[in-house]
PyMOL commands that place a pseudoatom at each C-alpha (Angstrom):
pseudoatom trace, name=CA, resn=UNK, resi=1, chain=A, elem=C, hetatm=0, pos=[111.201, 66.977, 114.899]
pseudoatom trace, name=CA, resn=UNK, resi=2, chain=A, elem=C, hetatm=0, pos=[111.628, 70.382, 113.286]
pseudoatom trace, name=CA, resn=UNK, resi=3, chain=A, elem=C, hetatm=0, pos=[113.652, 70.973, 110.147]
pseudoatom trace, name=CA, resn=UNK, resi=4, chain=A, elem=C, hetatm=0, pos=[116.980, 72.824, 110.365]
pseudoatom trace, name=CA, resn=UNK, resi=5, chain=A, elem=C, hetatm=0, pos=[116.409, 76.527, 109.899]
pseudoatom trace, name=CA, resn=UNK, resi=6, chain=A, elem=C, hetatm=0, pos=[118.610, 79.373, 108.622]
pseudoatom trace, name=CA, resn=UNK, resi=7, chain=A, elem=C, hetatm=0, pos=[119.236, 81.698, 111.551]
pseudoatom trace, name=CA, resn=UNK, resi=8, chain=A, elem=C, hetatm=0, pos=[119.330, 84.761, 109.278]
pseudoatom trace, name=CA, resn=UNK, resi=9, chain=A, elem=C, hetatm=0, pos=[116.303, 84.461, 106.969]
pseudoatom trace, name=CA, resn=UNK, resi=10, chain=A, elem=C, hetatm=0, pos=[114.456, 82.022, 109.280]
pseudoatom trace, name=CA, resn=UNK, resi=11, chain=A, elem=C, hetatm=0, pos=[113.505, 79.776, 106.372]
pseudoatom trace, name=CA, resn=UNK, resi=12, chain=A, elem=C, hetatm=0, pos=[114.167, 76.028, 106.359]
pseudoatom trace, name=CA, resn=UNK, resi=13, chain=A, elem=C, hetatm=0, pos=[117.842, 75.517, 105.506]
pseudoatom trace, name=CA, resn=UNK, resi=14, chain=A, elem=C, hetatm=0, pos=[116.861, 73.667, 102.337]
pseudoatom trace, name=CA, resn=UNK, resi=15, chain=A, elem=C, hetatm=0, pos=[114.991, 76.803, 101.186]
pseudoatom trace, name=CA, resn=UNK, resi=16, chain=A, elem=C, hetatm=0, pos=[117.351, 79.475, 102.497]
pseudoatom trace, name=CA, resn=UNK, resi=17, chain=A, elem=C, hetatm=0, pos=[116.794, 82.821, 100.782]
pseudoatom trace, name=CA, resn=UNK, resi=18, chain=A, elem=C, hetatm=0, pos=[120.038, 84.468, 101.904]
pseudoatom trace, name=CA, resn=UNK, resi=19, chain=A, elem=C, hetatm=0, pos=[121.789, 84.307, 98.497]
pseudoatom trace, name=CA, resn=UNK, resi=20, chain=A, elem=C, hetatm=0, pos=[118.906, 86.361, 97.052]
pseudoatom trace, name=CA, resn=UNK, resi=21, chain=A, elem=C, hetatm=0, pos=[118.697, 88.981, 99.814]
pseudoatom trace, name=CA, resn=UNK, resi=22, chain=A, elem=C, hetatm=0, pos=[120.351, 92.249, 98.766]
pseudoatom trace, name=CA, resn=UNK, resi=23, chain=A, elem=C, hetatm=0, pos=[121.957, 94.794, 101.040]
pseudoatom trace, name=CA, resn=UNK, resi=24, chain=A, elem=C, hetatm=0, pos=[120.482, 98.135, 99.977]
pseudoatom trace, name=CA, resn=UNK, resi=25, chain=A, elem=C, hetatm=0, pos=[120.416, 101.543, 101.608]
pseudoatom trace, name=CA, resn=UNK, resi=26, chain=A, elem=C, hetatm=0, pos=[117.829, 104.242, 101.081]
pseudoatom trace, name=CA, resn=UNK, resi=27, chain=A, elem=C, hetatm=0, pos=[117.825, 107.888, 102.060]
pseudoatom trace, name=CA, resn=UNK, resi=28, chain=A, elem=C, hetatm=0, pos=[114.297, 107.285, 103.318]
pseudoatom trace, name=CA, resn=UNK, resi=29, chain=A, elem=C, hetatm=0, pos=[114.069, 105.401, 106.581]
pseudoatom trace, name=CA, resn=UNK, resi=30, chain=A, elem=C, hetatm=0, pos=[111.413, 102.703, 106.806]
pseudoatom trace, name=CA, resn=UNK, resi=31, chain=A, elem=C, hetatm=0, pos=[109.823, 101.843, 110.139]
pseudoatom trace, name=CA, resn=UNK, resi=32, chain=A, elem=C, hetatm=0, pos=[107.678, 98.705, 109.921]
pseudoatom trace, name=CA, resn=UNK, resi=33, chain=A, elem=C, hetatm=0, pos=[105.174, 98.270, 112.732]
pseudoatom trace, name=CA, resn=UNK, resi=34, chain=A, elem=C, hetatm=0, pos=[104.339, 94.583, 112.716]
pseudoatom trace, name=CA, resn=UNK, resi=35, chain=A, elem=C, hetatm=0, pos=[101.307, 93.087, 114.377]
pseudoatom trace, name=CA, resn=UNK, resi=36, chain=A, elem=C, hetatm=0, pos=[102.478, 90.268, 116.713]
pseudoatom trace, name=CA, resn=UNK, resi=37, chain=A, elem=C, hetatm=0, pos=[100.432, 87.650, 114.840]
pseudoatom trace, name=CA, resn=UNK, resi=38, chain=A, elem=C, hetatm=0, pos=[102.538, 88.222, 111.707]
pseudoatom trace, name=CA, resn=UNK, resi=39, chain=A, elem=C, hetatm=0, pos=[105.919, 87.310, 113.221]
pseudoatom trace, name=CA, resn=UNK, resi=40, chain=A, elem=C, hetatm=0, pos=[105.609, 83.548, 112.733]
pseudoatom trace, name=CA, resn=UNK, resi=41, chain=A, elem=C, hetatm=0, pos=[103.909, 83.763, 109.353]
pseudoatom trace, name=CA, resn=UNK, resi=42, chain=A, elem=C, hetatm=0, pos=[105.745, 81.639, 106.767]
pseudoatom trace, name=CA, resn=UNK, resi=43, chain=A, elem=C, hetatm=0, pos=[105.468, 84.370, 104.138]
pseudoatom trace, name=CA, resn=UNK, resi=44, chain=A, elem=C, hetatm=0, pos=[106.621, 87.245, 106.348]
pseudoatom trace, name=CA, resn=UNK, resi=45, chain=A, elem=C, hetatm=0, pos=[107.398, 89.945, 103.781]
pseudoatom trace, name=CA, resn=UNK, resi=46, chain=A, elem=C, hetatm=0, pos=[108.236, 92.555, 106.443]
pseudoatom trace, name=CA, resn=UNK, resi=47, chain=A, elem=C, hetatm=0, pos=[111.164, 90.392, 107.585]
pseudoatom trace, name=CA, resn=UNK, resi=48, chain=A, elem=C, hetatm=0, pos=[112.427, 90.246, 103.993]
pseudoatom trace, name=CA, resn=UNK, resi=49, chain=A, elem=C, hetatm=0, pos=[112.263, 94.040, 103.777]
pseudoatom trace, name=CA, resn=UNK, resi=50, chain=A, elem=C, hetatm=0, pos=[114.331, 94.497, 106.927]
pseudoatom trace, name=CA, resn=UNK, resi=51, chain=A, elem=C, hetatm=0, pos=[116.898, 91.876, 105.902]
pseudoatom trace, name=CA, resn=UNK, resi=52, chain=A, elem=C, hetatm=0, pos=[117.473, 93.501, 102.516]
pseudoatom trace, name=CA, resn=UNK, resi=53, chain=A, elem=C, hetatm=0, pos=[117.212, 97.176, 103.435]
pseudoatom trace, name=CA, resn=UNK, resi=54, chain=A, elem=C, hetatm=0, pos=[119.754, 98.572, 105.889]
pseudoatom trace, name=CA, resn=UNK, resi=55, chain=A, elem=C, hetatm=0, pos=[117.643, 101.699, 106.460]
pseudoatom trace, name=CA, resn=UNK, resi=56, chain=A, elem=C, hetatm=0, pos=[114.628, 99.683, 107.644]
pseudoatom trace, name=CA, resn=UNK, resi=57, chain=A, elem=C, hetatm=0, pos=[113.663, 98.796, 111.188]
pseudoatom trace, name=CA, resn=UNK, resi=58, chain=A, elem=C, hetatm=0, pos=[111.031, 96.364, 112.434]
pseudoatom trace, name=CA, resn=UNK, resi=59, chain=A, elem=C, hetatm=0, pos=[109.068, 96.937, 115.649]
pseudoatom trace, name=CA, resn=UNK, resi=60, chain=A, elem=C, hetatm=0, pos=[106.643, 94.222, 116.786]
pseudoatom trace, name=CA, resn=UNK, resi=61, chain=A, elem=C, hetatm=0, pos=[103.623, 95.053, 118.934]
pseudoatom trace, name=CA, resn=UNK, resi=62, chain=A, elem=C, hetatm=0, pos=[100.064, 96.325, 118.878]
pseudoatom trace, name=CA, resn=UNK, resi=63, chain=A, elem=C, hetatm=0, pos=[101.054, 99.454, 120.796]
pseudoatom trace, name=CA, resn=UNK, resi=64, chain=A, elem=C, hetatm=0, pos=[104.172, 101.123, 119.412]
pseudoatom trace, name=CA, resn=UNK, resi=65, chain=A, elem=C, hetatm=0, pos=[105.809, 104.528, 119.266]
pseudoatom trace, name=CA, resn=UNK, resi=66, chain=A, elem=C, hetatm=0, pos=[107.341, 106.488, 116.417]
pseudoatom trace, name=CA, resn=UNK, resi=67, chain=A, elem=C, hetatm=0, pos=[110.684, 108.207, 116.968]
pseudoatom trace, name=CA, resn=UNK, resi=68, chain=A, elem=C, hetatm=0, pos=[110.625, 111.982, 117.290]
pseudoatom trace, name=CA, resn=UNK, resi=69, chain=A, elem=C, hetatm=0, pos=[113.731, 113.320, 115.546]
pseudoatom trace, name=CA, resn=UNK, resi=70, chain=A, elem=C, hetatm=0, pos=[114.690, 115.442, 112.544]
pseudoatom trace, name=CA, resn=UNK, resi=71, chain=A, elem=C, hetatm=0, pos=[112.891, 113.149, 110.118]
pseudoatom trace, name=CA, resn=UNK, resi=72, chain=A, elem=C, hetatm=0, pos=[109.410, 113.860, 108.822]
pseudoatom trace, name=CA, resn=UNK, resi=73, chain=A, elem=C, hetatm=0, pos=[107.207, 110.854, 109.561]
pseudoatom trace, name=CA, resn=UNK, resi=74, chain=A, elem=C, hetatm=0, pos=[104.594, 109.747, 107.032]
pseudoatom trace, name=CA, resn=UNK, resi=75, chain=A, elem=C, hetatm=0, pos=[102.168, 106.887, 107.488]
pseudoatom trace, name=CA, resn=UNK, resi=76, chain=A, elem=C, hetatm=0, pos=[102.042, 104.706, 104.368]
pseudoatom trace, name=CA, resn=UNK, resi=77, chain=A, elem=C, hetatm=0, pos=[98.402, 103.712, 104.605]
pseudoatom trace, name=CA, resn=UNK, resi=78, chain=A, elem=C, hetatm=0, pos=[95.401, 104.533, 102.415]
pseudoatom trace, name=CA, resn=UNK, resi=79, chain=A, elem=C, hetatm=0, pos=[92.690, 106.849, 103.625]
pseudoatom trace, name=CA, resn=UNK, resi=80, chain=A, elem=C, hetatm=0, pos=[90.503, 109.720, 102.527]
pseudoatom trace, name=CA, resn=UNK, resi=81, chain=A, elem=C, hetatm=0, pos=[93.064, 112.218, 103.801]
pseudoatom trace, name=CA, resn=UNK, resi=82, chain=A, elem=C, hetatm=0, pos=[96.089, 110.468, 102.252]
pseudoatom trace, name=CA, resn=UNK, resi=83, chain=A, elem=C, hetatm=0, pos=[98.146, 112.441, 99.767]
pseudoatom trace, name=CA, resn=UNK, resi=84, chain=A, elem=C, hetatm=0, pos=[99.801, 110.729, 96.790]
pseudoatom trace, name=CA, resn=UNK, resi=85, chain=A, elem=C, hetatm=0, pos=[103.317, 109.670, 97.735]
pseudoatom trace, name=CA, resn=UNK, resi=86, chain=A, elem=C, hetatm=0, pos=[104.699, 111.110, 94.504]
pseudoatom trace, name=CA, resn=UNK, resi=87, chain=A, elem=C, hetatm=0, pos=[103.563, 114.596, 95.589]
pseudoatom trace, name=CA, resn=UNK, resi=88, chain=A, elem=C, hetatm=0, pos=[106.144, 114.752, 98.419]
pseudoatom trace, name=CA, resn=UNK, resi=89, chain=A, elem=C, hetatm=0, pos=[108.871, 117.250, 97.632]
pseudoatom trace, name=CA, resn=UNK, resi=90, chain=A, elem=C, hetatm=0, pos=[112.581, 117.265, 98.345]
pseudoatom trace, name=CA, resn=UNK, resi=91, chain=A, elem=C, hetatm=0, pos=[111.910, 119.818, 101.112]
pseudoatom trace, name=CA, resn=UNK, resi=92, chain=A, elem=C, hetatm=0, pos=[109.942, 117.221, 103.057]
pseudoatom trace, name=CA, resn=UNK, resi=93, chain=A, elem=C, hetatm=0, pos=[113.043, 115.052, 103.406]
pseudoatom trace, name=CA, resn=UNK, resi=94, chain=A, elem=C, hetatm=0, pos=[114.737, 113.476, 105.217]
pseudoatom trace, name=CA, resn=UNK, resi=95, chain=A, elem=C, hetatm=0, pos=[111.690, 111.389, 105.807]
pseudoatom trace, name=CA, resn=UNK, resi=96, chain=A, elem=C, hetatm=0, pos=[110.590, 108.189, 107.447]
pseudoatom trace, name=CA, resn=UNK, resi=97, chain=A, elem=C, hetatm=0, pos=[107.844, 105.960, 106.106]
pseudoatom trace, name=CA, resn=UNK, resi=98, chain=A, elem=C, hetatm=0, pos=[105.881, 104.289, 108.885]
pseudoatom trace, name=CA, resn=UNK, resi=99, chain=A, elem=C, hetatm=0, pos=[104.387, 101.088, 107.499]
pseudoatom trace, name=CA, resn=UNK, resi=100, chain=A, elem=C, hetatm=0, pos=[101.842, 98.969, 109.405]
pseudoatom trace, name=CA, resn=UNK, resi=101, chain=A, elem=C, hetatm=0, pos=[102.277, 95.236, 108.739]
pseudoatom trace, name=CA, resn=UNK, resi=102, chain=A, elem=C, hetatm=0, pos=[99.403, 92.820, 109.242]
pseudoatom trace, name=CA, resn=UNK, resi=103, chain=A, elem=C, hetatm=0, pos=[96.065, 92.007, 107.712]
pseudoatom trace, name=CA, resn=UNK, resi=104, chain=A, elem=C, hetatm=0, pos=[94.070, 95.105, 106.825]
pseudoatom trace, name=CA, resn=UNK, resi=105, chain=A, elem=C, hetatm=0, pos=[91.876, 94.522, 109.858]
pseudoatom trace, name=CA, resn=UNK, resi=106, chain=A, elem=C, hetatm=0, pos=[94.877, 94.210, 112.197]
pseudoatom trace, name=CA, resn=UNK, resi=107, chain=A, elem=C, hetatm=0, pos=[96.595, 97.226, 110.667]
pseudoatom trace, name=CA, resn=UNK, resi=108, chain=A, elem=C, hetatm=0, pos=[93.472, 99.333, 111.269]
pseudoatom trace, name=CA, resn=UNK, resi=109, chain=A, elem=C, hetatm=0, pos=[93.354, 98.051, 114.844]
pseudoatom trace, name=CA, resn=UNK, resi=110, chain=A, elem=C, hetatm=0, pos=[96.961, 99.155, 115.357]
pseudoatom trace, name=CA, resn=UNK, resi=111, chain=A, elem=C, hetatm=0, pos=[96.050, 102.639, 114.130]
pseudoatom trace, name=CA, resn=UNK, resi=112, chain=A, elem=C, hetatm=0, pos=[93.128, 102.685, 116.550]
pseudoatom trace, name=CA, resn=UNK, resi=113, chain=A, elem=C, hetatm=0, pos=[95.307, 101.572, 119.487]
pseudoatom trace, name=CA, resn=UNK, resi=114, chain=A, elem=C, hetatm=0, pos=[98.018, 104.129, 118.644]
pseudoatom trace, name=CA, resn=UNK, resi=115, chain=A, elem=C, hetatm=0, pos=[96.479, 107.612, 118.435]
pseudoatom trace, name=CA, resn=UNK, resi=116, chain=A, elem=C, hetatm=0, pos=[99.957, 108.979, 117.667]
pseudoatom trace, name=CA, resn=UNK, resi=117, chain=A, elem=C, hetatm=0, pos=[99.886, 107.077, 114.351]
pseudoatom trace, name=CA, resn=UNK, resi=118, chain=A, elem=C, hetatm=0, pos=[96.537, 108.589, 113.442]
pseudoatom trace, name=CA, resn=UNK, resi=119, chain=A, elem=C, hetatm=0, pos=[98.047, 112.080, 113.728]
pseudoatom trace, name=CA, resn=UNK, resi=120, chain=A, elem=C, hetatm=0, pos=[100.795, 111.352, 111.184]
pseudoatom trace, name=CA, resn=UNK, resi=121, chain=A, elem=C, hetatm=0, pos=[100.226, 112.662, 107.674]
pseudoatom trace, name=CA, resn=UNK, resi=122, chain=A, elem=C, hetatm=0, pos=[99.162, 109.792, 105.428]
pseudoatom trace, name=CA, resn=UNK, resi=123, chain=A, elem=C, hetatm=0, pos=[100.604, 109.003, 102.044]
pseudoatom trace, name=CA, resn=UNK, resi=124, chain=A, elem=C, hetatm=0, pos=[99.256, 106.522, 99.530]
pseudoatom trace, name=CA, resn=UNK, resi=125, chain=A, elem=C, hetatm=0, pos=[100.572, 104.614, 96.555]
pseudoatom trace, name=CA, resn=UNK, resi=126, chain=A, elem=C, hetatm=0, pos=[99.229, 105.125, 93.038]
pseudoatom trace, name=CA, resn=UNK, resi=127, chain=A, elem=C, hetatm=0, pos=[96.013, 103.335, 92.139]
pseudoatom trace, name=CA, resn=UNK, resi=128, chain=A, elem=C, hetatm=0, pos=[95.891, 100.352, 89.826]
pseudoatom trace, name=CA, resn=UNK, resi=129, chain=A, elem=C, hetatm=0, pos=[98.921, 98.493, 91.188]
pseudoatom trace, name=CA, resn=UNK, resi=130, chain=A, elem=C, hetatm=0, pos=[98.898, 94.704, 90.873]
pseudoatom trace, name=CA, resn=UNK, resi=131, chain=A, elem=C, hetatm=0, pos=[100.370, 92.473, 93.560]
pseudoatom trace, name=CA, resn=UNK, resi=132, chain=A, elem=C, hetatm=0, pos=[102.803, 89.680, 92.724]
pseudoatom trace, name=CA, resn=UNK, resi=133, chain=A, elem=C, hetatm=0, pos=[101.644, 87.884, 95.880]
pseudoatom trace, name=CA, resn=UNK, resi=134, chain=A, elem=C, hetatm=0, pos=[99.827, 85.096, 94.048]
pseudoatom trace, name=CA, resn=UNK, resi=135, chain=A, elem=C, hetatm=0, pos=[99.211, 83.061, 97.209]
pseudoatom trace, name=CA, resn=UNK, resi=136, chain=A, elem=C, hetatm=0, pos=[96.860, 85.520, 98.885]
pseudoatom trace, name=CA, resn=UNK, resi=137, chain=A, elem=C, hetatm=0, pos=[93.611, 86.942, 97.709]
pseudoatom trace, name=CA, resn=UNK, resi=138, chain=A, elem=C, hetatm=0, pos=[93.788, 90.717, 97.747]
pseudoatom trace, name=CA, resn=UNK, resi=139, chain=A, elem=C, hetatm=0, pos=[91.059, 92.315, 99.892]
pseudoatom trace, name=CA, resn=UNK, resi=140, chain=A, elem=C, hetatm=0, pos=[90.774, 95.189, 97.410]
pseudoatom trace, name=CA, resn=UNK, resi=141, chain=A, elem=C, hetatm=0, pos=[92.183, 96.219, 94.046]
pseudoatom trace, name=CA, resn=UNK, resi=142, chain=A, elem=C, hetatm=0, pos=[95.701, 97.610, 94.421]
pseudoatom trace, name=CA, resn=UNK, resi=143, chain=A, elem=C, hetatm=0, pos=[96.375, 95.839, 97.733]
pseudoatom trace, name=CA, resn=UNK, resi=144, chain=A, elem=C, hetatm=0, pos=[100.052, 94.929, 97.993]
pseudoatom trace, name=CA, resn=UNK, resi=145, chain=A, elem=C, hetatm=0, pos=[102.119, 92.954, 100.465]
pseudoatom trace, name=CA, resn=UNK, resi=146, chain=A, elem=C, hetatm=0, pos=[104.167, 95.012, 102.917]
pseudoatom trace, name=CA, resn=UNK, resi=147, chain=A, elem=C, hetatm=0, pos=[107.356, 94.356, 100.957]
pseudoatom trace, name=CA, resn=UNK, resi=148, chain=A, elem=C, hetatm=0, pos=[105.778, 95.309, 97.634]
pseudoatom trace, name=CA, resn=UNK, resi=149, chain=A, elem=C, hetatm=0, pos=[104.405, 98.532, 99.139]
pseudoatom trace, name=CA, resn=UNK, resi=150, chain=A, elem=C, hetatm=0, pos=[107.831, 99.457, 100.512]
pseudoatom trace, name=CA, resn=UNK, resi=151, chain=A, elem=C, hetatm=0, pos=[109.591, 98.739, 97.210]
pseudoatom trace, name=CA, resn=UNK, resi=152, chain=A, elem=C, hetatm=0, pos=[106.995, 100.745, 95.277]
pseudoatom trace, name=CA, resn=UNK, resi=153, chain=A, elem=C, hetatm=0, pos=[107.242, 103.672, 97.701]
pseudoatom trace, name=CA, resn=UNK, resi=154, chain=A, elem=C, hetatm=0, pos=[111.046, 103.772, 97.674]
pseudoatom trace, name=CA, resn=UNK, resi=155, chain=A, elem=C, hetatm=0, pos=[111.150, 103.531, 93.885]
pseudoatom trace, name=CA, resn=UNK, resi=156, chain=A, elem=C, hetatm=0, pos=[108.788, 106.519, 93.682]
pseudoatom trace, name=CA, resn=UNK, resi=157, chain=A, elem=C, hetatm=0, pos=[110.823, 108.553, 96.167]
pseudoatom trace, name=CA, resn=UNK, resi=158, chain=A, elem=C, hetatm=0, pos=[114.359, 107.630, 95.159]
pseudoatom trace, name=CA, resn=UNK, resi=159, chain=A, elem=C, hetatm=0, pos=[114.397, 106.335, 91.619]
pseudoatom trace, name=CA, resn=UNK, resi=160, chain=A, elem=C, hetatm=0, pos=[112.413, 103.852, 89.585]
pseudoatom trace, name=CA, resn=UNK, resi=161, chain=A, elem=C, hetatm=0, pos=[113.775, 100.335, 89.841]
pseudoatom trace, name=CA, resn=UNK, resi=162, chain=A, elem=C, hetatm=0, pos=[116.415, 101.097, 92.492]
pseudoatom trace, name=CA, resn=UNK, resi=163, chain=A, elem=C, hetatm=0, pos=[114.831, 98.779, 95.046]
pseudoatom trace, name=CA, resn=UNK, resi=164, chain=A, elem=C, hetatm=0, pos=[113.466, 96.000, 92.811]
pseudoatom trace, name=CA, resn=UNK, resi=165, chain=A, elem=C, hetatm=0, pos=[116.174, 93.615, 94.070]
pseudoatom trace, name=CA, resn=UNK, resi=166, chain=A, elem=C, hetatm=0, pos=[114.260, 93.449, 97.365]
pseudoatom trace, name=CA, resn=UNK, resi=167, chain=A, elem=C, hetatm=0, pos=[111.603, 91.459, 95.493]
pseudoatom trace, name=CA, resn=UNK, resi=168, chain=A, elem=C, hetatm=0, pos=[113.930, 88.595, 94.443]
pseudoatom trace, name=CA, resn=UNK, resi=169, chain=A, elem=C, hetatm=0, pos=[113.664, 86.603, 97.698]
pseudoatom trace, name=CA, resn=UNK, resi=170, chain=A, elem=C, hetatm=0, pos=[109.919, 87.346, 97.808]
pseudoatom trace, name=CA, resn=UNK, resi=171, chain=A, elem=C, hetatm=0, pos=[109.406, 85.892, 94.338]
pseudoatom trace, name=CA, resn=UNK, resi=172, chain=A, elem=C, hetatm=0, pos=[111.559, 82.851, 95.188]
pseudoatom trace, name=CA, resn=UNK, resi=173, chain=A, elem=C, hetatm=0, pos=[109.524, 82.337, 98.370]
pseudoatom trace, name=CA, resn=UNK, resi=174, chain=A, elem=C, hetatm=0, pos=[106.269, 82.378, 96.415]
pseudoatom trace, name=CA, resn=UNK, resi=175, chain=A, elem=C, hetatm=0, pos=[107.612, 79.979, 93.778]
pseudoatom trace, name=CA, resn=UNK, resi=176, chain=A, elem=C, hetatm=0, pos=[108.814, 77.568, 96.502]
pseudoatom trace, name=CA, resn=UNK, resi=177, chain=A, elem=C, hetatm=0, pos=[105.380, 77.645, 98.172]
pseudoatom trace, name=CA, resn=UNK, resi=178, chain=A, elem=C, hetatm=0, pos=[103.645, 76.949, 94.849]
pseudoatom trace, name=CA, resn=UNK, resi=179, chain=A, elem=C, hetatm=0, pos=[106.055, 74.072, 94.112]
pseudoatom trace, name=CA, resn=UNK, resi=180, chain=A, elem=C, hetatm=0, pos=[105.447, 72.634, 97.594]
pseudoatom trace, name=CA, resn=UNK, resi=181, chain=A, elem=C, hetatm=0, pos=[101.668, 72.677, 97.212]
pseudoatom trace, name=CA, resn=UNK, resi=182, chain=A, elem=C, hetatm=0, pos=[101.749, 71.397, 93.635]
pseudoatom trace, name=CA, resn=UNK, resi=183, chain=A, elem=C, hetatm=0, pos=[100.338, 72.975, 90.515]
pseudoatom trace, name=CA, resn=UNK, resi=184, chain=A, elem=C, hetatm=0, pos=[96.950, 71.254, 90.838]
pseudoatom trace, name=CA, resn=UNK, resi=185, chain=A, elem=C, hetatm=0, pos=[96.391, 72.502, 94.404]
pseudoatom trace, name=CA, resn=UNK, resi=186, chain=A, elem=C, hetatm=0, pos=[97.583, 75.973, 93.435]
pseudoatom trace, name=CA, resn=UNK, resi=187, chain=A, elem=C, hetatm=0, pos=[95.163, 76.096, 90.496]
pseudoatom trace, name=CA, resn=UNK, resi=188, chain=A, elem=C, hetatm=0, pos=[92.265, 74.844, 92.622]
pseudoatom trace, name=CA, resn=UNK, resi=189, chain=A, elem=C, hetatm=0, pos=[92.863, 77.363, 95.426]
pseudoatom trace, name=CA, resn=UNK, resi=190, chain=A, elem=C, hetatm=0, pos=[94.138, 80.377, 93.494]
pseudoatom trace, name=CA, resn=UNK, resi=191, chain=A, elem=C, hetatm=0, pos=[92.878, 79.779, 89.960]
pseudoatom trace, name=CA, resn=UNK, resi=192, chain=A, elem=C, hetatm=0, pos=[95.876, 81.225, 88.150]
pseudoatom trace, name=CA, resn=UNK, resi=193, chain=A, elem=C, hetatm=0, pos=[98.801, 80.005, 86.143]
pseudoatom trace, name=CA, resn=UNK, resi=194, chain=A, elem=C, hetatm=0, pos=[102.058, 79.954, 88.142]
for i in range(1, 194): cmd.bond("trace and resi %d" % i, "trace and resi %d" % (i + 1))
show_as sticks, trace
zoom trace
């Protein structure tokens, strides 16, 4: 028998995150392209981004398309040809950040399956960022969850700290997962203080 679930945040009713989810708007549109395997993931940070950010949209699929309109599309994904996000100027707006969501391997596969994505100019976040996602081992220094990357990008583009409220349900989700597994299990598997 499954536990009752909140229809909005899709968390168990006893761990509903809705009171923590803000309702923010950004000038920058965010298009999250989610790999299908991520949709049922318990720690789905892309879903939290879309719930808390009215200017965000989630598209699920390995093969996707990016809208062609007046917005300048930028792929938020590291690469040799990526320019620092902070170097974008006001003249390059209105803009849309296209954000792949999945493991690094799956995100790269999505780029491979969608040649249109590969033609978008790439932007990257500053180096040296530290993830708050204490339940996953980062594949590389500076690797952030999808939600953290979006918050960091929007804060760079539209004002430091403006979008930090998006992280409240994320942090509560992590704390609940750590509490559920117990401090001893957390320490054994992740080797850090909660």
